[in-house]
C-alpha positions, -999 to +999 in steps of 0.1 A: +530-066+622+520-050+589+490-031+600+497+007+597+471+028+618+444+050+603+430+080+620+392+088+619+380+123+633+356+147+617+340+137+584+367+149+559+355+144+524+332+174+518+310+158+493+287+182+476+256+156+473+231+137+494+233+163+524+267+154+533+271+189+549+246+179+574+266+148+583+295+168+587+278+194+610+266+164+631+299+149+637+324+178+633+333+173+670+334+136+668+360+118+689+393+112+671+401+075+671+431+056+658+423+022+644+450-006+638+452-044+637+475-065+659+489-100+663+467-104+693+438-112+668+420-078+673+415-045+654+419-020+681+402+015+685+421+039+705+409+074+716+432+101+704+429+123+734+439+100+762+450+067+746+421+048+761+409+018+741+371+022+730+367-012+717+384-041+700+370-063+673+381-100+666+372-111+632+355-145+630+381-157+605+409-156+632+390-169+663+400-205+658+437-194+660+435-175+692+442-204+714+477-206+697+487-174+716+486-193+749+505-222+738+540-225+754+554-237+721+539-208+702+554-200+668+549-166+652+517-164+632+497-135+617+463-124+627+448-089+620+475-079+596+461-056+570+459-018+570+425-004+577+408+021+553+382+048+562+355+062+541+320+078+544+292+059+527+255+058+523+237+029+542+200+027+544+197+064+530+220+078+557+257+087+558+277+063+579+316+063+585+330+029+577+364+012+585+372-018+564+404-039+568+419-071+553+436-096+573+467-097+550+489-126+562+464-134+589+438-151+566+416-150+536+391-124+543+382-088+552+356-071+573+337-037+576+326-018+607+303+011+613+323+036+634+299+067+629+297+068+666+328+052+681+321+059+718+291+038+717+301+009+693+287-024+697+279-058+680+252-042+659+278-019+642+297-051+627+285-047+590+300-080+576+329-103+569+337-114+535+360-146+532+369-174+509+340-191+522+319-166+501+343-169+470+371-193+469+391-169+445+398-147+475+433-154+489+453-139+517+442-104+513+476-085+507+454-057+496+443-024+513+406-019+505+395+012+486+361+026+498+345+044+467+311+051+451+308+032+418+291+043+385+261+024+394+257+045+426+266+018+450+293+024+476+318-006+476+352-018+491+376-025+463+403-051+466+427-073+447+421-110+456+455-115+472+479-145+473+476-183+476+439-187+469+446-223+460+455-233+495+440-266+506+419-251+534+385-264+522+378-232+502+405-236+475+403-218+443+399-242+414+416-219+388+445-199+408+432-168+389+439-133+401+408-112+406+394-078+413+366-077+439+341-049+442+321-055+473+290-036+479+292-022+515+254-020+521+244-053+503+265-074+524+248-065+556+221-093+555+244-120+542+260-128+508+249-136+474+265-135+441+248-102+433+263-086+464+297-081+447+314-080+414+343-100+405+366-095+374+394-120+367+426-114+350+445-138+329+473-160+342+476-183+372+469-219+378+462-242+407+499-250+411+511-214+406+483-190+415+483-154+403+474-126+429+461-092+423+473-065+448+459-031+462+440-013+435+437+024+427+402+037+419+402+068+396+374+093+392+386+107+358+356+130+351+352+144+385+316+133+393+326+114+426+320+079+409+349+056+399+356+054+362+386+032+360+405+010+385+442+001+382+459-028+399+491-048+395+496-086+397+521-110+408+531-117+373+543-080+368+512-069+347+495-035+354+457-040+345+431-014+339+395-022+345+368-001+329+339+004+354+326+037+338+292+021+330+262+023+354+255-012+344+279-034+364+274-062+338+295-042+314+324-037+338+354-054+323+391-054+318+400-027+294+421-031+261+402-063+252+416-082+282+452-071+276+474-054+303+482-018+300+518-028+307+539-059+315+570-054+336+578-089+330+582-121+350+600-116+383+588-082+386+556-083+407+535-052+415+526-056+451+512-021+461+488+004+449+498+026+419+496+063+420+475+082+394+483+116+380+468+136+353+490+138+321+515+167+320+498+180+287+464+180+305+437+158+316+425+155+280+456+135+272+448+108+298+466+097+330+499+086+342+500+053+362+530+053+386+541+021+403+572+001+415+581-035+412+593-061+438+581-083+464+587-089+501+562-116+511+578-150+511+609-164+529+627-165+496+623-128+492+647-121+522+679-122+501+698-100+477+712-130+458+700-138+424+673-111+424+663-093+393+666-055+390+633-037+400+620-004+387+597+025+392+576+030+361+553+057+350+531+045+321+508+068+301+472+056+299+459+075+267+427+093+269+396+078+250+399+104+222+437+095+215+427+057+217+400+065+191+425+080+168+443+045+168+474+055+187+490+025+204+474+025+238+489-005+257+514-032+258+543-008+256+580-020+256+608-004+276+621+010+245+590+032+242+598+049+275+623+075+286+647+062+311+672+076+338+696+060+363+707+067+399+743+070+413+756+081+447+775+114+453+783+128+486+762+100+503+731+108+486+715+096+453+714+117+422+698+111+388+726+108+362+713+117+328+686+141+335+666+127+305+630+140+303+600+123+287+591+137+252+554+134+254+546+147+219+567+146+187+571+172+161+537+163+147+521+167+181+515+129+182+521+108+212+558+100+216+573+086+248+546+063+265+560+071+300+594+066+318+612+043+341+642+044+363+659+011+376+670+007+412+708+003+414+715-019+444+714-057+442+682-069+457+667-035+460+628-034+453+598-013+459+569-027+479+553+005+490+532+026+469+546+060+455+531+093+470+527+124+447+527+159+462+528+190+440+542+169+411+570+154+432+570+116+436+582+103+472+590+067+472+609+042+493+629+011+485+637-019+505+671-038+505+668-069+527+694-085+550+689-118+563+715-112+593+693-121+624+710-091+642+700-064+616+667-046+614+657-067+584+675-045+559+679-010+547+665+013+520+663+048+504+638+075+504+638+090+470+621+117+448+615+123+412+596+148+391+564+129+384+558+147+351+591+146+335+604+114+349+637+132+358+654+150+385+634+177+405+643+211+391+650+225+428+661+211+461+637+189+477+655+175+509+673+194+537+706+177+531+727+197+555+701+194+584+699+232+591+661+230+590+660+251+558+657+239+523+677+264+502+696+262+469+729+273+482+730+245+511+710+217+497+722+213+461+753+194+451+776+221+436+809+206+423+822+239+409+816+277+412+789+286+437+775+312+414+771+288+385+739+269+389+741+251+355+761+221+368+743+218+401+727+185+410+695+179+429+699+152+457+672+127+448+676+100+475+686+098+512+697+066+529+677+049+555+696+025+579+665+004+584+637-007+560+616+025+555+578+025+555+555+045+535+564+081+537+541+107+552+544+143+541+530+172+564+527+207+551+535+240+569+506+257+550+483+227+550+446+231+546+424+231+577+393+244+593+382+261+624+355+238+639+341+267+660+329+284+630+316+251+612+328+264+579+319+242+549+340+235+531+370+243+553+393+273+546+430+272+546+450+283+577+466+316+574+498+313+554+530+308+574+562+322+561+564+345+531+550+327+501+516+311+505+520+292+473+551+273+484+547+238+498+568+238+530+568+204+546+585+177+563+586+140+553+590+113+578+590+074+576+592+049+602+619+023+600+621-014+609+644-008+637+617+014+654+633+047+644+617+076+625+635+092+597+626+128+596+637+153+569+625+187+559+614+188+524+601+212+497+576+201+470+575+233+451+602+257+443+606+280+473+614+316+469+618+332+503+623+331+541+625+300+562+611+271+540+607+241+563+591+228+595+613+224+626+616+189+637+638+167+657+664+145+639 
């Protein structure tokens, strides 16, 4: 139900260490496979070329529920419900391709498979399962694993603990705490011990009202291909930063003395992965942590009545040098952030005030600590992570509808300038549907066509069903010619007239089975045809 597919083809990461190039050369022609979970209790592996299933894997945690599928009185239940994650890691001194997936609503656990050679996959390629029987603080794993190399050199699957870890199932948490799990991929192959993973808990939660940590973002801040910091939001509306920069895992801990980077407040849960971007003033100033608030998990979430206003935030995480200068580094209030608001004109959303974040004051000291924009419709919330492309944030919202004849609700596909927290300075959406993105046809121009000073950039298009995570495909996207075995790959020849322009189209699947497709531009375009041709 909720398991988006992941594609695995040739090794795509192009690491410059540990002979990754040899691994690439060996598997550059590897069979492309699509992996996804399903409510038949299996993770499926489908060959891209002909749609044939290569194998299916049934996690041990869901086997006991399989007989329910043949029960004439079957009532809907979840099984392998999480989105898989793919990464290349080192196991026993050799590169391997690994797919890891949680069960999401299907159970309290996750698993990892060696898919280096998918055509010959067998039982020996099952690496491990990690469940609440190993650690009771693991809940229903509403968290997509992040596969990364840690500062101690070990490769890990990083997840938030998920919801309802105090459920009375024989492995109930005695605290109800939220927690970050860093699970070493190689160490779990021969069974689990307490040294095979690292758990860092966050304040808040009880047995009666358990907290939950959701999908984390792992950040390599210094560019050494090792994780330095991890950001994750929780059910109580707090955005946490974990300092994992030491090569000694005993020193990994919550940053800011155990305080949250930002608190969106009760009723504003952060249920998907934040996006991380370098600060507009430069990497030496720190990072922006961009995330939305809202939840769509429980039956009570399927209503617009009595719901608090939800928000897209961008929070400045100051660099160590600025923190050392004793500038305020966490616990900001909304009054310390720049703000904007949405309205609807000519059927599209626009940003009203055009306020931009003032990052430095007249003394060149930190000023605004970020920015935010509230969602305008009752019950509207953000439950999918934002996507950043060329300093444009793409994000979707969800507006539930409990009418059984509807597709579950509606939503919006929206854009903002990631660096300023305001409207993009140029048209992004192909509003008139002519398969071009141009100023004359895709800006709102209330007055004289020749006067651009009062033009407005459309910042949101409506989706008649609940939109999924948007995908952006470039016209001049990078690629490589496998016949030449080039490493790293070289870009395709530029199409159109301006190789620096990001010509693209954006699409998102909807809850009614449709695909919303719209031509987009993620950099200002200067000439020629500026978009992909696609069916509406």
